[in-house]
C-alpha positions, 0 to 999 in steps of 0.5 A: 514527505518523509522517507521510510528509514532503514531501507524500508518500503511498502508494497500495496496489494488489492485482493478481490476477496474478503479479509477472512479469505485473504492470501498469506504474506508469503503468498502475497509476496509471490505477486507483483504489487499493485503499488510501491510506496516509499514513505509513510505518507504515501502508505496512508494516502494509498490505503485511504484512497483505495479503501475509499474507492472500494466503498464508492465514496469521495474524500468529502464523504469519508476522510479516514482522519483517525485511521490515517494517524494509525496508518502513519504510525504503523508504517513508520514502525515498519509494520504491514497494514491490512484493511478492507471491507467485510465482503472484499476487497482486502487491501494490504500495505506490506512492509518490505526491506529493500535488501529483500526485494527485487522491485526496486532493482527492476524499476527503470526510470522513464524518460521525462520526454515520454508520457504515460497513456 
């Protein structure tokens, strides 16, 4: 899985509103992300999985093959990607440079002996 270049990563946000009523980029950046992604593959997989879940469909029912290629290309270029359903949710993978972000400095490694609940 290739990492983003140039110290870039993406923050994932799921807003419970339609695309036409989504938060601005500045408003979104004030929130904690729902997901932090470090590679174009992670971005594309998160977008597909989150959109699929919002639709109530499985991977067998909708693969997002064409969209995945676009999402990979856009995330490699360091673009922010916004998608979603007309009635919501709005799903955003916001491109963020490490130097402009506190999330990486706030994350603490979990001991391998600890398990998530």
